[in-house]
C-alpha positions in Angstrom: -113.9 17.2 -20.2 -111.1 19.0 -22.2 -109.8 20.4 -18.9 -109.6 16.8 -17.6 -107.6 15.8 -20.7 -105.3 18.7 -20.2 -104.8 17.7 -16.5 -104.0 14.0 -17.5 -101.5 15.3 -20.1 -99.9 17.7 -17.7 -99.1 15.0 -15.1 -96.5 13.0 -17.0 -93.8 13.5 -19.7 -95.4 11.1 -22.2 -99.1 10.4 -22.4 -100.8 8.1 -24.9 -104.5 7.8 -25.3 -105.1 4.3 -26.8 -107.5 1.4 -27.2 -106.4 -2.0 -26.0 -107.6 -3.6 -29.2 -105.8 -1.2 -31.5 -102.6 -2.7 -33.1 -101.4 0.7 -34.2 -101.7 2.0 -30.6 -99.8 -1.0 -29.4 -97.0 -0.3 -31.9 -96.7 3.3 -30.8 -96.5 2.3 -27.2 -93.8 -0.2 -28.0 -91.9 2.4 -30.1 -91.8 4.9 -27.2 -90.9 2.2 -24.7 -88.0 1.0 -26.9 -86.2 4.2 -26.1 -86.6 3.6 -22.4 -89.5 5.9 -21.8 -92.4 4.8 -19.6 -95.5 6.4 -21.1 -98.6 6.9 -19.2 -101.3 5.0 -21.2 -105.0 5.7 -20.9 -106.9 2.8 -22.6 -110.1 4.5 -23.6 -112.0 1.2 -24.0 -111.1 0.2 -20.4 -111.8 3.3 -18.3 -115.3 4.4 -17.3 -115.1 7.9 -18.9 -113.2 6.7 -22.0 -116.0 7.8 -24.4 -116.1 11.2 -22.9 -112.3 11.5 -23.2 -112.5 10.3 -26.8 -115.1 13.0 -27.6 -112.9 15.7 -25.9 -109.9 14.6 -27.9 -112.0 14.9 -31.1 -113.1 18.4 -30.1 -109.4 19.3 -29.5 -108.7 18.3 -33.1 -107.2 14.8 -32.6 -108.2 12.7 -35.6 -108.1 9.7 -35.4 -108.7 9.6 -31.7 -106.2 6.7 -31.1 -103.4 6.6 -30.8 -103.0 10.2 -29.5 -99.6 11.0 -28.2 -98.5 13.9 -26.1 -94.8 14.5 -25.3 -93.8 17.2 -22.8 -97.4 18.3 -22.6 -97.4 19.0 -26.3 -99.8 17.3 -28.7 -97.6 15.3 -31.1 -100.3 13.6 -33.1 -101.0 10.0 -34.0 -98.9 7.2 -35.5 -98.0 9.0 -38.7 -96.6 12.0 -36.8 -94.7 9.8 -34.3 -93.1 7.7 -37.0 -92.2 10.9 -38.9 -90.4 12.3 -35.8 -88.5 9.0 -35.4 -87.4 8.9 -39.1 -86.2 12.5 -38.9 -84.3 11.8 -35.7 -86.4 14.2 -33.7 -88.2 11.7 -31.4 -85.3 11.0 -29.0 -84.5 14.8 -28.5 -88.1 15.4 -27.8 -88.3 12.6 -25.2 -85.1 13.9 -23.6 -86.4 17.5 -23.5 -89.6 16.3 -21.9 -87.7 14.4 -19.2 -89.0 11.0 -20.4 -85.5 9.7 -20.9 -82.2 11.1 -19.7 -79.5 9.3 -21.6 -79.4 7.8 -25.1 -76.8 5.9 -26.9 -73.9 6.6 -24.5 -72.0 3.5 -25.6 -71.6 4.9 -29.1 -70.8 8.4 -27.8 -68.0 7.1 -25.6 -66.6 4.9 -28.3 -66.4 7.7 -30.8 -64.8 9.9 -28.1 -62.1 7.4 -27.4 -61.5 6.8 -31.1 -60.9 10.5 -31.8 -58.6 11.0 -28.8 -56.1 8.2 -29.9 
């Protein structure tokens, strides 16, 4: 089953393993979406092999098992790690590097350029 998890993770720039009833998972999905990324979400309580995937995530060292976030096929972690990346300003560059978003904050960038050229 770990191979199946790796395959799911390898298919998209941002993959989140979640449970539909988990408010923390919901918040992490909203955080990533707020940057314009469209994460692939696997709701473990809604898919037939969800329990097997959850056990595979546990055996891969993912604790707690939801939310589990992968960006650019790399295991990021859960909510604490994702919030830490955001606070340190590393989440957007990571999303860009993975190809999940292409542009960020172009309005501010062009405004500062026009201000410095005057």
